[in-house]
N, C-alpha and C positions, 0 to 999 in steps of 0.2 A: 504494500500500500504506500502510495506517495503522499506525503503530507505537504499541502500547499498552504503557506501562511501569507496573508496579505493584510491590508488595513481595511476597515469598514468603508473607507472612501472608494476602494477598488471593487467592492462587493457587487454582485449582480442581483437585480430585482427578481423576486420570486424564489430565491434560495435562502437556506438557513445556514447560520454560522455560529460557531462557539467562540466566545471571547477568550483569548489565551493571554492577553496582557494589555496594560494601559500604559502608554508612554507619556506621562504628564505629571505635573506637580499635584500637590494636595487639592487645589481648587478644582482641577479637572476631575480628579478621582472622586471628590465629594459630589460634584455635579452629576457624574454618571451614576454614582451610588444612589442618589436621590431618584434617578430614573429606573433603578433596578438593574443597571448594567455593570456587572462585575466579572472578573475572570471566572470562567466556568458557565456563565449565562449563555443560553442559546437565544439568538435573535433572528427574526425573519425580515429580510429587506422587502419592504412594500413597494417602494419606487425610488428611483434615482432621477434627479432633475437633469435635463440636458444642458441647462444653463449654469451648471455648477452650483446650484442652490443646495438647500438642506436635503438630507437623506431621511426618508421615513422608514422606521422599523417597528416591528411588533415585538414587544417583550412582556412576558407575563400577562398576556391578555390585553395590554394597552398599546396604543400606537403613539410613538413619540417622534419628533423631528430632531435631528442632530445636524448641526452645522458642519461644513467641510473641515473647518479648522480643528474641530474636536474629533471628527471621524478619522482623520489621518493619524490620530494618536491611539486608536483602538485597533489592536492586532487581533485578527480573527483567523479561523480555519474553517473550511466548509464542513458542515455537519449533516450527516444523513441518518442519524440514529433516531430513536423514538423521542417524542415530546419535545 
């Protein structure tokens, strides 16, 4: 199995990803924590804006928008498992 790691900013719409790390300071980590996005969390990318706008993801039954500046700090791997 090949493990492909990328950032959430590179993720494709309609796919699910597991967060493997957050490259940011305390404020970024706390902001993501408040959204329920932590290492180990599975997120589904709802859509990507063609104009480089925010990325909409579904996490824990809620839809949230994440700006590109934060999305490039979220390291993910594609996830095909349950839940």
